[in-house]
N, C-alpha and C positions, 0 to 999 in steps of 0.2 A: 050667900054670895061670897063668903069668906074665901080668900085665896084666888079669886078671879080678877082679871085685869079689867078695871072700869074704863069704859070708852065713852066720850061725850063729843058732841058736835058743837064747835064754837066758831063763830064768824066764818062759816062756810068751810071750815077745815076740821078734819077728824083728828082728835087728840087722844093719845093712848097713855100718856103719863103726865104727871104734874110738871116735870121738867120742860116739856114742850109748851105747856100752858104758861109757864113763867117766862119763856122766851118771847111770847107774844106781847107781854106787858112791857112797855117802854118806860124806863126810868132814866131821865136825863142826867142825874147825878151819879149814876152807877156806871163804872167803866168795866169793860171786859178785861180779864187778865191776859197778859201777853202769851202768845203761843210759844211753846218750847220746841226748838228745832233739834232734832237728833242728828248727829254727825258720826259717821263711822270712825273708829279709832285710827284707821289708816289715813284718813283725810285730815286729821288734826295735827297741829304743830306740837302740842304738849298733851300728855295723857297722865291720868292718875296712876298711883302705885298699883291699884287693882288691875286697871287696863293694861299697864306695862307688863305685869306678871302674866296676864293672859296672852299677850302678844308673843312673849318669849316662851310660853308653855312651861313656866316654873311657878313655884309657890310664892306668895307674898313675902314670906320669911326669907326665901332665897333671894328675892329682889332686894329686900332690906339689907342683906349681907353684901350684895354687889354695890349698893349705894354707900354703905358704911366703909367699905374697903376702897372707895373712890374708883372702882372699875366702871361705874356708870354715873355720869353727871346728873345733877338735878337742878331745878329752878324752884324758887319759892315765890308764890304770889299769895299775899295775905298769909293765912296759916296753912295753906295747902302746899304739899310737896308734889311737884310735877316733873315728869321726865320727858325730854325731847324725843320725838319719834325718830328723828334722823340718827340720834345716838343709839337707839334701840336697834335700828336696822344695821348700823355699823357693827355693833356688838354681835348681832346674830350672823353676820357674814363670816366671822372668824371661828375657828375651832377653839374650844376651851376645855382641854382634857383635865385640868386641875379641878379639884372639888371647890364648890362655892364656899362652903364653911371650912375654915381652917383652924 
């Protein structure tokens, strides 16, 4: 029987994995972890450097040069560097014929 999925019938319910069996057991002291909600980058107020680079279709290094040269503003929350989506949209609306790296 090695490699086959074991199926058992418990409390009138068909169980196919140990995870489902664990869900049937009630433990009053055990809390469920909070659910993570994913939000599209366009709907966020601030995005990470990686998301900002993807939105502008440039590399992360190119984005770092824009931030270092003060062409793109950032916000710091804790140790994270975040870029406002509104500023990304404003930057993307204009032409930038000059090279990012100078």
